[in-house]
N, C-alpha and C positions, 0 to 999 in steps of 0.2 A: 735620161732627165731624172733628176733627183726627186724623190717623193717628198711632197710637203707634209710637215707635221700635222696630224689630225687635230682638229680643235678640242681643247680641253673642256669637258662639261663643267658648267658652273655649279659648284657645290655649296653647301650651307656655309663652310668656311670662307668662301671666296665672295660672299655677298658683300655689298658696299657697307661701309662702317655705319652709315645712317640707318640702313635696313637692319643691321644686327642689333643696334641700339633700340630701334623701335620694336623689334622682336622680343628683346629682353624686358623692355618696359611693359609690354602687353602680356608677359607671362604671368602665371600666377604668383610666382615669387617676386616679380617686379611690381605688380599691383599691390601686393601685400606690403612690400617695403615702403611704397608711396604712402599707404595707409599709416604705416608705423611712423614715418617722418611727420606726416600732418598731425597725428595724434600727439606726438612728442611736443611739437610746436605749440599746439593748442593748450595742452596741459601746463607747459612751461610758462606760457603767457598768463595762466590763471594763478600760479603760485611760485614764488621764487625758491621754495624748498625742494621742488620737483627734481631739478637738475643739479642739486648739490651732490658732491662726491660721496659723502657719508650715505645719503639716502639711495643713491644708485647702487652702491656696494651692498647695502642692506637688502636691496631687492634682488640683486644677484645671488646672495646667499639663500634667500627664500625661494628662488626659482630652481635651484639645483635638483631637488628631489624629483620634481615634475620633469625637468629636462632629462635627467638620466634615464627615466623610464620611458620618455617619449621617443628616445632613439630606437630601441628594439620594437616598440609599437608601430613606428614608421615601417620597419621591415615587414611586420605581421600584416598591417592593413594594406600594404602594397600587394601581398599575396592573396588578398581578398578575405582574410581572416580577422580576428578581434581577440583581444585578451582583457577580460573584465576583472580578472583575479589579481591584478598587480597590486592594488591597495591592500588586499588581504595578505598577499605575500610579504609586503612591507611590514605589516603588523606582526605576522608570525616570525619574521626574521628578528625583529626587536625582542619579542618575547623569548626566542630561543637564545639570543645572545645573553640576556639576563639570566636565563636558567642555567646555561652551560657555565657561566662565571660564578653567579651567586649561590646556586643550589648544588650543582655538581662539584663545584670548586676548581674548575679548570683555569689555567692562566688566561687572561683576558685576550691576549693575542690569538690563542688557539680557539677561544669561544667566538671570536669574530670570524675566523676561517670556517669553523663548522656551521655557523649560522648562515654564512653565504652558500655553504654547500647545501643546507637545507632549502634555501631559496632557490638554488639551481635545480634541485631535484624536483621541487614543486612545479617549476616551469616545465621541466622535462616530462612530468607526469601528464600535464595538460597536453603537450605535443604528442605524447605516446597514444593517449586515448583518441586524439583527433586523428592520428595517422593510422593506427592499427585497428581501432574499434569503428572508426568512421563517425564518431560523434561530431556534430557541427560545432565550430569554434564558439559560437555564441552561446549554445547550450552548455557545452563543457566548461567554459570559463565562468559562466553564470553559476554553475553548480559548485565550482571550486572557490568562487568567490565567497560563498556561504560556508563551505567546508573548511577552508583555511582560516577564516575569521573565527568560526566556532571552535577549531582546534586551538587557536591562540588564546581565546577566552577561557577554554577548559584547562589548559596547561597553566595559565597564569593565576586562575581563580580569583580574578579581580584585583590582584596584588601588583604593584609596581616595584621596579628595582631601581635604587639610587645609589649614590655614593661611589661612583667610578673613580678611578685615580686621575689626577690632573692631566696627564698626557693624552688620555683618551678623548678629552674635549678639544684638542687642537684641530681635529678634522672638521668639527662642526662649528667651532667658534674662533679658530685661530686664523692667522694671516701668513700668506707666503709671497714674497716679492711684491707687496703692495696690494694683493688681492686676497679675498677670502680663500682659505685653503681648499674648500670643497669646489670652488669654481674651477680649479685646475683639473679636478676629476672630470668635470663636465667638458672642458675644453678638450681634454685627451680623448674622451668618449665621442665628442662631435667629430674630431678629426678622423678617428679610426673608422667610425660608422660611415662617414661621407666617402672615404676612400674605398671601403668595402662595397658600398651600394653603387657607386659611379665608376669604379675603375677595375672591378674584378668580375670573374666569370660567375661567382657565386651571387653578386648583385644583379647581374643580368638574368640569372636564373629566377631570382625573386620576381622580376618584372614579368618574365615569361609565364611563371605560375599565375600571377594576377591577371594576365590577359587571356590565357587559355590553358588551364591546368592539363586538360586531357591532351591538348597538343604538345605541351611540355613533356609529358610522360612518353608520347610516341617519338619525341625527338631525342629520347635517351637521357633527359636530364633527371637527376636524383631528386625527385620532388619530395619524398618522404623524408629523406635525410635533411634536406634544407628546412622543412617545417620544424623537425625535432630541434635543430640547431637554434632557430630563431625564437622558439618558445622557451628553450633553455636559457638563451641569452636574455630573454624578458625576465625570467625568474632571477637570474644573476644580477641584472641591473636593478630590479626591485629590491633585492637584498642589500645591494650596495647603497641604495637610497635609504634603506632602513637603517643601516649602520650610521650613516651621516646624520639622519634624523635624530637618533638616539644621542648622538655626540652633541647635537645642537640644542636640544631641549633638556638634556641631562637626565632623563629618566626613560623607562620603557613602560608603555601601556598597550593593552591588547586592541585598543581602538585607534591605534596609529594607522595612518594611511586611509582612513575612511573617506570615501568620495574622490580619492586620487585619480582613479580611472577616468572620471568625467573631465578632470582637468587635462589629463594626458591626451585623451581622444580629441578633445576640443582643439588642443594645440596642434595636433597632427593634421586633423581635417582642415582647420583654419589655414594651415601651411600649404594646402593644395593637394594633399593626398587623397585620392579617391577611395571612398568607403567601399567601392565596388571592386577596387584592385587595379593594378596595371600601371598607375601613375603615382608620382610623389618624389620627394627629395628631402634630404636632411636640411638643406639650406631653408627650404620652406617651413619645415617644423621648427627650426631655431627661431626663425622670424615670428612664427606663430606664438611660441611660448613667451618670447620677450614682449610681444604686443599685449598678450593677456596680462602678464605681470605688471607691466607699466600702466595699463588701463586700470587695473585694481588699485594700484598704489596712487596714481594721479587723481583718480575720482574720489578716493578716500581722503586725500589732502584737500580736496575742494569741498568736502563735507557731504558728499553723496553717500547715501545709505547703501548698505550691503545689497539689499533687494534690487535698488536701482542700478547698482553696478552689474549685477547678473543679467539684467535686462539689456544693458548696453552691450555687454560682451555677446549676448545672444544675438542682438541685431548685427553686430560686426561679423559674427559667425554666418548668419544667413546671408549677408551681403557678399562675403567672401565665397560662399558656395555658388551663388548666382553668377558672380564673376567667373569662376572656374568653369562652370557649365557653359557660359557664353564663349570662353576661350576654346574649350574642347570643341564646340560645334563649329567655330570659325576654322579651326584646324582641319576638321573633317571636310569642310567645303573646299579648303585650299588643296 
């Protein structure tokens, strides 16, 4: 007698379409996307300028620096770490770019490359002290926040650099295929970061570190190397954001990037990445940073003061954290 095929267990991919849709809508990214849609509809109903193409493209241009830095910050927070020095690295990059070109006399193209190298080295030093010396990420990056900012101010001596050639401004002020040039940098960064985090062994290693670093080490995962890479990546992306920032505002100043770390961390946490590590996604971070930028712009167009805007964003962030905690508790019960 022929043996009958054993029943195939029902997996996540074999769930009915309705169940999968409900699971997606009740995820952190799904809830945040609904909040984003509702916010856009509400703000659009209040002023017709909000959804104009010129306004949206301008907001996209202003969002790029935060977005670029938020990508590696997602990696870092997933591992249970933090990087508070990103704004200072941005400012240091801007100053070094101007110094290499204006003071040292190097070609501007080489100056950009060297400034990005300095930014990457700054991120690598963060990771090196965290991995080799054992300094907690919060303490280490808080120290380098002050150190890199002081270094930028000392090197610049309060002077700014202007008068860059016209081609230099195309990155921060130009357009390509109908979109601001810097948005293409962000799109490419989002795609690469999303693939790394969700489709590679390295991405799974980051989640494993965030969930149980000791267990990850005993499993043979190269935890120290992964941390060095993500902090170096954070430095590189902060430097890239600094280059774009200088190109957009046409000058270099040592105070560039002040407070950037707060906007970046808010976007990442709002996107559902747990500050304790182990969970998060690039999709959530992207929705989070878009929501914050559109709230700032929409509320400003409606005459809301900057202080009130901060309060609104804070309330949205608190609500998002509560939703994330509720979702996590539901998943543990299931």
